[in-house]
All heavy atoms as TSV, in Angstrom:
chain	resi	resn	atom	element	x	y	z
A	1	ARG	N	N	0.802	-1.187	0.006
A	1	ARG	CA	C	-0.005	-0.002	-0.001
A	1	ARG	C	C	0.855	1.259	-0.007
A	1	ARG	O	O	0.398	2.299	0.372
A	1	ARG	CB	C	-0.934	-0.022	1.202
A	1	ARG	CG	C	-1.881	-1.187	1.230
A	1	ARG	CD	C	-3.322	-0.930	1.054
A	1	ARG	NE	N	-3.685	0.450	1.057
A	1	ARG	CZ	C	-4.786	0.902	0.559
A	1	ARG	NH1	N	-5.614	0.067	-0.025
A	1	ARG	NH2	N	-5.104	2.154	0.592
A	2	ALA	N	N	2.097	1.120	-0.402
A	2	ALA	CA	C	2.952	2.314	-0.531
A	2	ALA	C	C	2.656	2.965	-1.879
A	2	ALA	O	O	2.739	2.308	-2.918
A	2	ALA	CB	C	4.421	1.937	-0.436
A	3	PRO	N	N	2.295	4.243	-1.897
A	3	PRO	CA	C	1.968	4.890	-3.160
A	3	PRO	C	C	3.205	5.118	-4.035
A	3	PRO	O	O	4.322	5.233	-3.545
A	3	PRO	CB	C	1.352	6.225	-2.734
A	3	PRO	CG	C	1.798	6.449	-1.335
A	3	PRO	CD	C	2.092	5.113	-0.744
A	4	TYR	N	N	2.980	5.168	-5.315
A	4	TYR	CA	C	4.067	5.325	-6.272
A	4	TYR	C	C	4.799	6.659	-6.127
A	4	TYR	O	O	5.950	6.774	-6.503
A	4	TYR	CB	C	3.546	5.180	-7.706
A	4	TYR	CG	C	2.681	6.338	-8.159
A	4	TYR	CD1	C	3.248	7.443	-8.795
A	4	TYR	CD2	C	1.318	6.337	-7.929
A	4	TYR	CE1	C	2.455	8.516	-9.192
A	4	TYR	CE2	C	0.527	7.404	-8.301
A	4	TYR	CZ	C	1.103	8.488	-8.943
A	4	TYR	OH	O	0.321	9.536	-9.318
A	5	TRP	N	N	4.142	7.661	-5.553
A	5	TRP	CA	C	4.716	9.005	-5.498
A	5	TRP	C	C	5.630	9.239	-4.281
A	5	TRP	O	O	6.131	10.325	-4.092
A	5	TRP	CB	C	3.628	10.075	-5.553
A	5	TRP	CG	C	2.423	9.800	-4.720
A	5	TRP	CD1	C	1.219	9.328	-5.153
A	5	TRP	CD2	C	2.279	9.975	-3.308
A	5	TRP	NE1	N	0.346	9.198	-4.120
A	5	TRP	CE2	C	0.974	9.590	-2.964
A	5	TRP	CE3	C	3.126	10.422	-2.295
A	5	TRP	CZ2	C	0.489	9.627	-1.666
A	5	TRP	CZ3	C	2.649	10.464	-0.991
A	5	TRP	CH2	C	1.351	10.061	-0.696
A	6	LEU	N	N	5.849	8.204	-3.476
A	6	LEU	CA	C	6.810	8.372	-2.366
A	6	LEU	C	C	8.189	8.663	-2.928
A	6	LEU	O	O	8.629	8.017	-3.863
A	6	LEU	CB	C	6.879	7.116	-1.505
A	6	LEU	CG	C	5.708	6.852	-0.565
A	6	LEU	CD1	C	5.958	5.557	0.197
A	6	LEU	CD2	C	5.491	7.990	0.397
A	7	ASN	N	N	8.856	9.641	-2.336
A	7	ASN	CA	C	10.194	9.956	-2.820
A	7	ASN	C	C	11.245	9.354	-1.873
A	7	ASN	O	O	10.904	8.704	-0.869
A	7	ASN	CB	C	10.379	11.475	-2.977
A	7	ASN	CG	C	10.250	12.225	-1.678
A	7	ASN	OD1	O	10.667	11.725	-0.619
A	7	ASN	ND2	N	9.696	13.427	-1.728
A	8	ALA	N	N	12.486	9.543	-2.181
A	8	ALA	CA	C	13.586	8.957	-1.398
A	8	ALA	C	C	13.557	9.467	0.048
A	8	ALA	O	O	13.847	8.705	0.987
A	8	ALA	CB	C	14.918	9.272	-2.036
A	9	GLY	N	N	13.179	10.707	0.265
A	9	GLY	CA	C	13.092	11.249	1.613
A	9	GLY	C	C	12.015	10.545	2.439
A	9	GLY	O	O	12.225	10.241	3.619
A	10	HIS	N	N	10.871	10.315	1.824
A	10	HIS	CA	C	9.794	9.599	2.508
A	10	HIS	C	C	10.247	8.194	2.901
A	10	HIS	O	O	10.009	7.735	4.028
A	10	HIS	CB	C	8.553	9.472	1.611
A	10	HIS	CG	C	7.916	10.765	1.248
A	10	HIS	ND1	N	7.529	11.027	-0.036
A	10	HIS	CD2	C	7.572	11.838	1.989
A	10	HIS	CE1	C	6.970	12.232	-0.079
A	10	HIS	NE2	N	7.000	12.744	1.143
A	11	LYS	N	N	10.872	7.512	1.963
A	11	LYS	CA	C	11.325	6.140	2.212
A	11	LYS	C	C	12.383	6.102	3.315
A	11	LYS	O	O	12.378	5.217	4.164
A	11	LYS	CB	C	11.839	5.506	0.924
A	11	LYS	CG	C	10.741	5.295	-0.080
A	11	LYS	CD	C	11.267	4.799	-1.420
A	11	LYS	CE	C	10.127	4.704	-2.441
A	11	LYS	NZ	N	10.623	4.312	-3.759
A	12	PHE	N	N	13.271	7.094	3.324
A	12	PHE	CA	C	14.296	7.176	4.375
A	12	PHE	C	C	13.626	7.395	5.734
A	12	PHE	O	O	13.987	6.760	6.716
A	12	PHE	CB	C	15.268	8.312	4.079
A	12	PHE	CG	C	16.270	8.562	5.174
A	12	PHE	CD1	C	17.322	7.668	5.361
A	12	PHE	CD2	C	16.139	9.636	6.030
A	12	PHE	CE1	C	18.231	7.872	6.391
A	12	PHE	CE2	C	17.047	9.838	7.041
A	12	PHE	CZ	C	18.099	8.961	7.222
A	13	GLU	N	N	12.657	8.271	5.769
A	13	GLU	CA	C	11.938	8.544	7.030
A	13	GLU	C	C	11.258	7.277	7.555
A	13	GLU	O	O	11.311	6.997	8.756
A	13	GLU	CB	C	10.906	9.639	6.777
A	13	GLU	CG	C	10.278	10.193	8.017
A	13	GLU	CD	C	9.340	11.351	7.730
A	13	GLU	OE1	O	9.348	11.903	6.601
A	13	GLU	OE2	O	8.579	11.712	8.642
A	14	MET	N	N	10.673	6.512	6.682
A	14	MET	CA	C	10.006	5.274	7.116
A	14	MET	C	C	11.057	4.257	7.617
A	14	MET	O	O	10.820	3.596	8.626
A	14	MET	CB	C	9.168	4.702	5.973
A	14	MET	CG	C	7.970	5.567	5.668
A	14	MET	SD	S	6.709	4.924	4.581
A	14	MET	CE	C	7.545	3.980	3.376
A	15	ARG	N	N	12.184	4.153	6.919
A	15	ARG	CA	C	13.245	3.246	7.389
A	15	ARG	C	C	13.706	3.647	8.776
A	15	ARG	O	O	13.983	2.808	9.628
A	15	ARG	CB	C	14.422	3.228	6.414
A	15	ARG	CG	C	14.222	2.330	5.224
A	15	ARG	CD	C	15.504	2.062	4.455
A	15	ARG	NE	N	16.254	3.275	4.087
A	15	ARG	CZ	C	16.029	4.010	3.005
A	15	ARG	NH1	N	15.076	3.669	2.163
A	15	ARG	NH2	N	16.745	5.078	2.749
A	16	CYS	N	N	13.804	4.957	9.029
A	16	CYS	CA	C	14.229	5.448	10.336
A	16	CYS	C	C	13.258	5.042	11.430
A	16	CYS	O	O	13.667	4.654	12.534
A	16	CYS	CB	C	14.401	6.964	10.319
A	16	CYS	SG	S	15.824	7.535	9.385
A	17	VAL	N	N	11.980	5.109	11.161
A	17	VAL	CA	C	10.957	4.709	12.150
A	17	VAL	C	C	11.145	3.227	12.480
A	17	VAL	O	O	11.170	2.854	13.652
A	17	VAL	CB	C	9.535	4.991	11.616
A	17	VAL	CG1	C	8.486	4.364	12.522
A	17	VAL	CG2	C	9.299	6.482	11.488
A	18	TYR	N	N	11.287	2.386	11.457
A	18	TYR	CA	C	11.463	0.949	11.698
A	18	TYR	C	C	12.784	0.648	12.388
A	18	TYR	O	O	12.851	-0.203	13.275
A	18	TYR	CB	C	11.339	0.177	10.379
A	18	TYR	CG	C	9.915	-0.008	9.951
A	18	TYR	CD1	C	9.324	0.868	9.037
A	18	TYR	CD2	C	9.126	-1.042	10.465
A	18	TYR	CE1	C	8.010	0.722	8.645
A	18	TYR	CE2	C	7.817	-1.195	10.082
A	18	TYR	CZ	C	7.258	-0.311	9.169
A	18	TYR	OH	O	5.940	-0.465	8.793
A	19	THR	N	N	13.837	1.370	12.043
A	19	THR	CA	C	15.156	1.173	12.686
A	19	THR	C	C	15.093	1.558	14.155
A	19	THR	O	O	15.605	0.848	15.023
A	19	THR	CB	C	16.245	1.989	11.965
A	19	THR	OG1	O	16.308	1.544	10.614
A	19	THR	CG2	C	17.589	1.850	12.619
A	20	TYR	N	N	14.431	2.676	14.457
A	20	TYR	CA	C	14.299	3.125	15.836
A	20	TYR	C	C	13.496	2.105	16.653
A	20	TYR	O	O	13.874	1.756	17.760
A	20	TYR	CB	C	13.634	4.504	15.874
A	20	TYR	CG	C	13.461	5.059	17.256
A	20	TYR	CD1	C	14.564	5.342	18.047
A	20	TYR	CD2	C	12.200	5.309	17.782
A	20	TYR	CE1	C	14.425	5.854	19.328
A	20	TYR	CE2	C	12.041	5.811	19.056
A	20	TYR	CZ	C	13.162	6.080	19.826
A	20	TYR	OH	O	13.001	6.582	21.089
A	21	CYS	N	N	12.421	1.614	16.082
A	21	CYS	CA	C	11.608	0.624	16.777
A	21	CYS	C	C	12.407	-0.649	17.024
A	21	CYS	O	O	12.341	-1.234	18.099
A	21	CYS	CB	C	10.342	0.320	15.973
A	21	CYS	SG	S	9.181	-0.737	16.849
A	22	THR	N	N	13.198	-1.062	16.064
A	22	THR	CA	C	14.039	-2.258	16.216
A	22	THR	C	C	15.045	-2.047	17.357
A	22	THR	O	O	15.280	-2.940	18.157
A	22	THR	CB	C	14.775	-2.578	14.910
A	22	THR	OG1	O	13.787	-2.863	13.909
A	22	THR	CG2	C	15.713	-3.756	15.050
A	23	ALA	N	N	15.617	-0.852	17.448
A	23	ALA	CA	C	16.568	-0.539	18.508
A	23	ALA	C	C	15.888	-0.622	19.881
A	23	ALA	O	O	16.464	-1.150	20.840
A	23	ALA	CB	C	17.171	0.851	18.296
A	24	LEU	N	N	14.663	-0.118	19.976
A	24	LEU	CA	C	13.917	-0.216	21.240
A	24	LEU	C	C	13.681	-1.667	21.618
A	24	LEU	O	O	13.838	-2.052	22.779
A	24	LEU	CB	C	12.585	0.531	21.126
A	24	LEU	CG	C	12.649	2.038	20.989
A	24	LEU	CD1	C	11.255	2.607	20.710
A	24	LEU	CD2	C	13.230	2.670	22.242
A	25	ARG	N	N	13.323	-2.467	20.646
A	25	ARG	CA	C	13.074	-3.889	20.918
A	25	ARG	C	C	14.352	-4.621	21.344
A	25	ARG	O	O	14.316	-5.493	22.196
A	25	ARG	CB	C	12.439	-4.557	19.702
A	25	ARG	CG	C	11.023	-4.036	19.458
A	25	ARG	CD	C	10.345	-4.722	18.285
A	25	ARG	NE	N	10.067	-6.121	18.569
A	25	ARG	CZ	C	9.023	-6.573	19.279
A	25	ARG	NH1	N	8.172	-5.719	19.793
A	25	ARG	NH2	N	8.852	-7.859	19.462
A	26	LYS	N	N	15.486	-4.228	20.776
A	26	LYS	CA	C	16.765	-4.855	21.170
A	26	LYS	C	C	17.120	-4.503	22.610
A	26	LYS	O	O	17.869	-5.238	23.268
A	26	LYS	CB	C	17.881	-4.417	20.237
A	26	LYS	CG	C	17.810	-5.094	18.886
A	26	LYS	CD	C	18.949	-4.692	17.974
A	26	LYS	CE	C	18.818	-5.392	16.637
A	26	LYS	NZ	N	19.888	-5.008	15.702
A	27	LEU	N	N	16.569	-3.410	23.118
A	27	LEU	CA	C	16.759	-3.034	24.525
A	27	LEU	C	C	15.773	-3.747	25.439
A	27	LEU	O	O	15.784	-3.548	26.649
A	27	LEU	CB	C	16.607	-1.511	24.686
A	27	LEU	CG	C	17.667	-0.662	24.039
A	27	LEU	CD1	C	17.291	0.814	24.124
A	27	LEU	CD2	C	19.022	-0.912	24.690
A	28	GLY	N	N	14.895	-4.550	24.857
A	28	GLY	CA	C	13.917	-5.291	25.640
A	28	GLY	C	C	12.599	-4.567	25.801
A	28	GLY	O	O	11.741	-5.023	26.562
A	29	LEU	N	N	12.424	-3.458	25.107
A	29	LEU	CA	C	11.182	-2.710	25.181
A	29	LEU	C	C	10.228	-3.204	24.106
A	29	LEU	O	O	10.613	-3.339	22.947
A	29	LEU	CB	C	11.451	-1.217	25.028
A	29	LEU	CG	C	12.445	-0.636	26.050
A	29	LEU	CD1	C	12.846	0.778	25.669
A	29	LEU	CD2	C	11.866	-0.700	27.439
A	30	LEU	N	N	9.015	-3.485	24.486
A	30	LEU	CA	C	8.073	-4.122	23.567
A	30	LEU	C	C	7.277	-3.085	22.786
A	30	LEU	O	O	6.106	-2.814	23.054
A	30	LEU	CB	C	7.125	-5.054	24.342
A	30	LEU	CG	C	7.836	-6.172	25.096
A	30	LEU	CD1	C	6.842	-7.009	25.873
A	30	LEU	CD2	C	8.639	-7.043	24.136
A	31	TYR	N	N	7.934	-2.520	21.779
A	31	TYR	CA	C	7.307	-1.529	20.910
A	31	TYR	C	C	7.123	-2.104	19.524
A	31	TYR	O	O	7.836	-3.019	19.105
A	31	TYR	CB	C	8.155	-0.268	20.819
A	31	TYR	CG	C	8.052	0.618	22.034
A	31	TYR	CD1	C	8.945	0.495	23.088
A	31	TYR	CD2	C	7.051	1.569	22.125
A	31	TYR	CE1	C	8.837	1.311	24.204
A	31	TYR	CE2	C	6.945	2.388	23.250
A	31	TYR	CZ	C	7.830	2.253	24.272
A	31	TYR	OH	O	7.712	3.058	25.367
A	32	GLU	N	N	6.156	-1.565	18.806
A	32	GLU	CA	C	5.885	-1.963	17.413
A	32	GLU	C	C	5.586	-0.723	16.590
A	32	GLU	O	O	5.114	0.286	17.113
A	32	GLU	CB	C	4.652	-2.879	17.353
A	32	GLU	CG	C	4.816	-4.183	18.087
A	32	GLU	CD	C	3.572	-5.033	18.071
A	32	GLU	OE1	O	2.489	-4.552	17.714
A	32	GLU	OE2	O	3.700	-6.207	18.441
A	33	VAL	N	N	5.822	-0.826	15.294
A	33	VAL	CA	C	5.419	0.220	14.369
A	33	VAL	C	C	3.963	-0.043	14.010
A	33	VAL	O	O	3.588	-1.168	13.674
A	33	VAL	CB	C	6.290	0.220	13.094
A	33	VAL	CG1	C	5.791	1.273	12.113
A	33	VAL	CG2	C	7.748	0.481	13.451
A	34	ASP	N	N	3.153	0.992	14.126
A	34	ASP	CA	C	1.727	0.898	13.884
A	34	ASP	C	C	1.338	1.861	12.783
A	34	ASP	O	O	1.914	2.950	12.663
A	34	ASP	CB	C	0.966	1.244	15.158
A	34	ASP	CG	C	-0.515	1.394	14.940
A	34	ASP	OD1	O	-1.152	0.392	14.592
A	34	ASP	OD2	O	-1.044	2.516	15.118
A	35	HIS	N	N	0.369	1.491	11.983
A	35	HIS	CA	C	-0.223	2.407	11.015
A	35	HIS	C	C	-1.396	3.105	11.709
A	35	HIS	O	O	-2.309	2.428	12.194
A	35	HIS	CB	C	-0.698	1.653	9.762
A	35	HIS	CG	C	0.433	1.173	8.935
A	35	HIS	ND1	N	1.034	-0.045	9.149
A	35	HIS	CD2	C	1.103	1.761	7.914
A	35	HIS	CE1	C	2.022	-0.192	8.296
A	35	HIS	NE2	N	2.087	0.881	7.525
A	36	ILE	N	N	-1.372	4.407	11.792
A	36	ILE	CA	C	-2.404	5.171	12.472
A	36	ILE	C	C	-3.762	4.861	11.851
A	36	ILE	O	O	-4.716	4.513	12.545
A	36	ILE	CB	C	-2.088	6.685	12.414
A	36	ILE	CG1	C	-0.764	6.950	13.134
A	36	ILE	CG2	C	-3.225	7.491	13.021
A	36	ILE	CD1	C	-0.162	8.317	12.853
A	37	VAL	N	N	-3.851	4.985	10.553
A	37	VAL	CA	C	-5.025	4.546	9.798
A	37	VAL	C	C	-4.653	3.186	9.224
A	37	VAL	O	O	-3.733	3.090	8.414
A	37	VAL	CB	C	-5.407	5.538	8.681
A	37	VAL	CG1	C	-6.615	5.041	7.917
A	37	VAL	CG2	C	-5.668	6.925	9.247
A	38	PRO	N	N	-5.315	2.111	9.657
A	38	PRO	CA	C	-4.921	0.766	9.233
A	38	PRO	C	C	-4.898	0.607	7.721
A	38	PRO	O	O	-5.681	1.222	7.009
A	38	PRO	CB	C	-6.009	-0.122	9.834
A	38	PRO	CG	C	-6.655	0.687	10.902
A	38	PRO	CD	C	-6.498	2.116	10.507
A	39	LEU	N	N	-3.996	-0.251	7.262
A	39	LEU	CA	C	-3.880	-0.494	5.831
A	39	LEU	C	C	-5.093	-1.234	5.288
A	39	LEU	O	O	-5.433	-1.087	4.124
A	39	LEU	CB	C	-2.602	-1.292	5.531
A	39	LEU	CG	C	-1.289	-0.618	5.885
A	39	LEU	CD1	C	-0.119	-1.518	5.500
A	39	LEU	CD2	C	-1.170	0.741	5.236
A	40	GLN	N	N	-5.731	-2.000	6.131
A	40	GLN	CA	C	-6.920	-2.753	5.697
A	40	GLN	C	C	-8.034	-2.580	6.732
A	40	GLN	O	O	-8.533	-3.555	7.313
A	40	GLN	CB	C	-6.587	-4.231	5.525
A	40	GLN	CG	C	-5.574	-4.455	4.424
A	40	GLN	CD	C	-5.250	-5.922	4.219
A	40	GLN	OE1	O	-5.639	-6.777	4.983
A	40	GLN	NE2	N	-4.510	-6.204	3.166
A	41	GLY	N	N	-8.419	-1.335	6.972
A	41	GLY	CA	C	-9.479	-1.054	7.916
A	41	GLY	C	C	-10.843	-1.399	7.357
A	41	GLY	O	O	-11.027	-1.542	6.147
A	42	GLU	N	N	-11.837	-1.527	8.260
A	42	GLU	CA	C	-13.197	-1.863	7.831
A	42	GLU	C	C	-13.861	-0.647	7.173
A	42	GLU	O	O	-14.624	-0.800	6.232
A	42	GLU	CB	C	-14.008	-2.326	9.030
A	42	GLU	CG	C	-13.575	-3.687	9.545
A	42	GLU	CD	C	-14.421	-4.139	10.706
A	42	GLU	OE1	O	-15.562	-3.658	10.882
A	42	GLU	OE2	O	-13.937	-5.002	11.466
A	43	VAL	N	N	-13.613	0.540	7.704
A	43	VAL	CA	C	-14.279	1.743	7.208
A	43	VAL	C	C	-13.416	2.488	6.211
A	43	VAL	O	O	-13.904	2.953	5.185
A	43	VAL	CB	C	-14.655	2.680	8.384
A	43	VAL	CG1	C	-15.298	3.946	7.898
A	43	VAL	CG2	C	-15.567	1.943	9.369
A	44	VAL	N	N	-12.152	2.605	6.513
A	44	VAL	CA	C	-11.220	3.353	5.668
A	44	VAL	C	C	-9.877	2.622	5.672
A	44	VAL	O	O	-9.539	1.968	6.655
A	44	VAL	CB	C	-11.070	4.811	6.155
A	44	VAL	CG1	C	-10.449	4.878	7.517
A	44	VAL	CG2	C	-10.333	5.667	5.158
A	45	SER	N	N	-9.130	2.719	4.600
A	45	SER	CA	C	-7.809	2.102	4.517
A	45	SER	C	C	-6.769	3.178	4.320
A	45	SER	O	O	-6.936	4.065	3.486
A	45	SER	CB	C	-7.752	1.101	3.352
A	45	SER	OG	O	-8.604	0.024	3.598
A	46	GLY	N	N	-5.693	3.087	5.112
A	46	GLY	CA	C	-4.619	4.060	5.020
A	46	GLY	C	C	-3.554	3.637	4.053
A	46	GLY	O	O	-3.645	2.594	3.403
A	47	LEU	N	N	-2.523	4.452	3.968
A	47	LEU	CA	C	-1.402	4.180	3.091
A	47	LEU	C	C	-0.151	3.925	3.906
A	47	LEU	O	O	-0.046	4.341	5.075
A	47	LEU	CB	C	-1.158	5.389	2.172
A	47	LEU	CG	C	-2.247	5.710	1.177
A	47	LEU	CD1	C	-1.934	7.012	0.463
A	47	LEU	CD2	C	-2.416	4.566	0.176
A	48	HIS	N	N	0.808	3.261	3.292
A	48	HIS	CA	C	2.095	3.021	3.925
A	48	HIS	C	C	2.985	4.221	3.594
A	48	HIS	O	O	3.736	4.227	2.630
A	48	HIS	CB	C	2.700	1.718	3.415
A	48	HIS	CG	C	3.920	1.281	4.159
A	48	HIS	ND1	N	3.928	1.078	5.506
A	48	HIS	CD2	C	5.169	1.025	3.719
A	48	HIS	CE1	C	5.148	0.712	5.868
A	48	HIS	NE2	N	5.915	0.671	4.803
A	49	VAL	N	N	2.808	5.280	4.408
A	49	VAL	CA	C	3.529	6.555	4.231
A	49	VAL	C	C	4.051	6.984	5.598
A	49	VAL	O	O	3.514	6.569	6.625
A	49	VAL	CB	C	2.608	7.638	3.629
A	49	VAL	CG1	C	2.233	7.312	2.185
A	49	VAL	CG2	C	1.348	7.835	4.461
A	50	PRO	N	N	5.088	7.841	5.637
A	50	PRO	CA	C	5.680	8.191	6.922
A	50	PRO	C	C	4.709	8.839	7.921
A	50	PRO	O	O	4.762	8.570	9.110
A	50	PRO	CB	C	6.809	9.173	6.565
A	50	PRO	CG	C	6.866	9.263	5.105
A	50	PRO	CD	C	5.784	8.443	4.522
A	51	TRP	N	N	3.796	9.651	7.425
A	51	TRP	CA	C	2.899	10.347	8.345
A	51	TRP	C	C	1.752	9.464	8.830
A	51	TRP	O	O	0.922	9.892	9.610
A	51	TRP	CB	C	2.353	11.630	7.709
A	51	TRP	CG	C	1.792	11.425	6.327
A	51	TRP	CD1	C	0.527	11.102	6.003
A	51	TRP	CD2	C	2.512	11.538	5.105
A	51	TRP	NE1	N	0.378	10.984	4.647
A	51	TRP	CE2	C	1.602	11.265	4.055
A	51	TRP	CE3	C	3.830	11.852	4.768
A	51	TRP	CZ2	C	1.967	11.284	2.719
A	51	TRP	CZ3	C	4.172	11.870	3.438
A	51	TRP	CH2	C	3.267	11.584	2.433
A	52	ASN	N	N	1.736	8.213	8.399
A	52	ASN	CA	C	0.742	7.258	8.905
A	52	ASN	C	C	1.386	6.227	9.829
A	52	ASN	O	O	0.768	5.240	10.172
A	52	ASN	CB	C	0.031	6.562	7.737
A	52	ASN	CG	C	-1.195	5.804	8.179
A	52	ASN	OD1	O	-1.879	6.184	9.137
A	52	ASN	ND2	N	-1.496	4.709	7.498
A	53	LEU	N	N	2.629	6.471	10.229
A	53	LEU	CA	C	3.330	5.540	11.108
A	53	LEU	C	C	3.502	6.150	12.491
A	53	LEU	O	O	3.710	7.348	12.640
A	53	LEU	CB	C	4.712	5.206	10.551
A	53	LEU	CG	C	4.767	4.526	9.190
A	53	LEU	CD1	C	6.228	4.322	8.788
A	53	LEU	CD2	C	4.026	3.207	9.201
A	54	GLN	N	N	3.403	5.285	13.505
A	54	GLN	CA	C	3.719	5.680	14.867
A	54	GLN	C	C	4.284	4.463	15.585
A	54	GLN	O	O	4.063	3.336	15.167
A	54	GLN	CB	C	2.481	6.216	15.592
A	54	GLN	CG	C	1.384	5.188	15.798
A	54	GLN	CD	C	0.167	5.774	16.492
A	54	GLN	OE1	O	0.224	6.871	17.050
A	54	GLN	NE2	N	-0.935	5.055	16.462
A	55	ILE	N	N	5.010	4.726	16.671
A	55	ILE	CA	C	5.555	3.640	17.469
A	55	ILE	C	C	4.711	3.546	18.723
A	55	ILE	O	O	4.522	4.535	19.433
A	55	ILE	CB	C	7.036	3.896	17.790
A	55	ILE	CG1	C	7.863	3.863	16.505
A	55	ILE	CG2	C	7.547	2.844	18.778
A	55	ILE	CD1	C	9.315	4.207	16.691
A	56	LEU	N	N	4.164	2.360	18.944
A	56	LEU	CA	C	3.307	2.101	20.097
A	56	LEU	C	C	3.844	0.929	20.898
A	56	LEU	O	O	4.488	0.037	20.334
A	56	LEU	CB	C	1.890	1.703	19.650
A	56	LEU	CG	C	0.979	2.745	19.043
A	56	LEU	CD1	C	-0.354	2.101	18.674
A	56	LEU	CD2	C	0.747	3.890	19.994
A	57	LEU	N	N	3.514	0.920	22.183
A	57	LEU	CA	C	3.747	-0.296	22.954
A	57	LEU	C	C	2.948	-1.434	22.300
A	57	LEU	O	O	1.819	-1.204	21.821
A	57	LEU	CB	C	3.302	-0.118	24.394
A	57	LEU	CG	C	4.220	0.740	25.266
A	57	LEU	CD1	C	3.533	1.087	26.587
A	57	LEU	CD2	C	5.525	-0.007	25.522
A	58	ALA	N	N	3.498	-2.609	22.310
A	58	ALA	CA	C	2.827	-3.760	21.675
A	58	ALA	C	C	1.436	-3.944	22.267
A	58	ALA	O	O	0.467	-4.209	21.522
A	58	ALA	CB	C	3.658	-5.022	21.845
A	59	ALA	N	N	1.293	-3.782	23.568
A	59	ALA	CA	C	-0.014	-3.970	24.224
A	59	ALA	C	C	-1.028	-2.933	23.725
A	59	ALA	O	O	-2.202	-3.257	23.509
A	59	ALA	CB	C	0.130	-3.874	25.739
A	60	GLU	N	N	-0.585	-1.705	23.510
A	60	GLU	CA	C	-1.484	-0.661	22.994
A	60	GLU	C	C	-1.887	-0.977	21.560
A	60	GLU	O	O	-3.027	-0.738	21.157
A	60	GLU	CB	C	-0.803	0.705	23.038
A	60	GLU	CG	C	-0.568	1.237	24.425
A	60	GLU	CD	C	0.224	2.534	24.430
A	60	GLU	OE1	O	0.592	3.039	23.345
A	60	GLU	OE2	O	0.495	3.034	25.523
A	61	ASN	N	N	-0.969	-1.504	20.792
A	61	ASN	CA	C	-1.252	-1.868	19.413
A	61	ASN	C	C	-2.290	-2.991	19.351
A	61	ASN	O	O	-3.160	-3.010	18.476
A	61	ASN	CB	C	0.023	-2.245	18.686
A	61	ASN	CG	C	-0.102	-2.159	17.184
A	61	ASN	OD1	O	-0.997	-1.524	16.655
A	61	ASN	ND2	N	0.804	-2.828	16.502
A	62	ARG	N	N	-2.204	-3.925	20.290
A	62	ARG	CA	C	-3.185	-5.038	20.324
A	62	ARG	C	C	-4.581	-4.502	20.650
A	62	ARG	O	O	-5.570	-4.963	20.087
A	62	ARG	CB	C	-2.801	-6.079	21.379
A	62	ARG	CG	C	-1.475	-6.748	21.149
A	62	ARG	CD	C	-1.495	-7.645	19.901
A	62	ARG	NE	N	-0.192	-8.170	19.622
A	62	ARG	CZ	C	0.724	-7.582	18.859
A	62	ARG	NH1	N	0.502	-6.418	18.325
A	62	ARG	NH2	N	1.888	-8.123	18.632
A	63	VAL	N	N	-4.661	-3.552	21.572
A	63	VAL	CA	C	-5.950	-2.965	21.939
A	63	VAL	C	C	-6.565	-2.248	20.740
A	63	VAL	O	O	-7.773	-2.303	20.526
A	63	VAL	CB	C	-5.789	-1.998	23.136
A	63	VAL	CG1	C	-7.054	-1.196	23.375
A	63	VAL	CG2	C	-5.399	-2.759	24.394
A	64	LYS	N	N	-5.729	-1.599	19.972
A	64	LYS	CA	C	-6.192	-0.869	18.788
A	64	LYS	C	C	-6.848	-1.811	17.796
A	64	LYS	O	O	-7.842	-1.456	17.152
A	64	LYS	CB	C	-4.998	-0.142	18.161
A	64	LYS	CG	C	-5.381	0.844	17.134
A	64	LYS	CD	C	-4.145	1.586	16.649
A	64	LYS	CE	C	-4.505	2.261	15.368
A	64	LYS	NZ	N	-3.412	2.537	14.513
A	65	ASN	N	N	-6.308	-3.012	17.646
A	65	ASN	CA	C	-6.904	-4.085	16.860
A	65	ASN	C	C	-7.396	-3.672	15.475
A	65	ASN	O	O	-8.555	-3.800	15.125
A	65	ASN	CB	C	-8.065	-4.725	17.663
A	65	ASN	CG	C	-8.501	-6.024	17.060
A	65	ASN	OD1	O	-7.709	-6.741	16.450
A	65	ASN	ND2	N	-9.772	-6.344	17.210
A	66	ASN	N	N	-6.489	-3.141	14.687
A	66	ASN	CA	C	-6.770	-2.755	13.307
A	66	ASN	C	C	-7.815	-1.635	13.179
A	66	ASN	O	O	-8.449	-1.484	12.174
A	66	ASN	CB	C	-7.189	-3.975	12.471
A	66	ASN	CG	C	-6.754	-3.837	11.034
A	66	ASN	OD1	O	-5.754	-3.178	10.742
A	66	ASN	ND2	N	-7.497	-4.420	10.114
A	67	GLY	N	N	-7.968	-0.884	14.242
A	67	GLY	CA	C	-8.835	0.302	14.219
A	67	GLY	C	C	-7.969	1.538	14.281
A	67	GLY	O	O	-6.756	1.452	14.270
A	68	TRP	N	N	-8.570	2.671	14.398
A	68	TRP	CA	C	-7.752	3.858	14.574
A	68	TRP	C	C	-8.248	4.638	15.755
A	68	TRP	O	O	-9.425	4.804	15.985
A	68	TRP	CB	C	-7.591	4.696	13.325
A	68	TRP	CG	C	-8.793	5.037	12.505
A	68	TRP	CD1	C	-9.890	4.269	12.280
A	68	TRP	CD2	C	-8.970	6.217	11.767
A	68	TRP	NE1	N	-10.725	4.924	11.423
A	68	TRP	CE2	C	-10.191	6.119	11.100
A	68	TRP	CE3	C	-8.211	7.376	11.589
A	68	TRP	CZ2	C	-10.677	7.127	10.291
A	68	TRP	CZ3	C	-8.710	8.358	10.765
A	68	TRP	CH2	C	-9.915	8.238	10.142
A	69	ALA	N	N	-7.268	5.042	16.551
A	69	ALA	CA	C	-7.565	5.748	17.804
A	69	ALA	C	C	-6.691	6.968	17.922
A	69	ALA	O	O	-5.670	7.057	17.342
A	69	ALA	CB	C	-7.336	4.824	18.975
């Protein structure tokens, strides 16, 4: 669901989010990258873009359960 118009800067920003989350997990912190607007939501579907990403505790992400909060 990544749009064709993403540029190199957008892609770098997204890699940074995933790299940061991976670093947190290596420290033993249970974080995950979440799409604010789910990619396959029931009402609306988001895109795989930097401004639709956030880092959440894994437990918070489970509560969200493919919804948006």
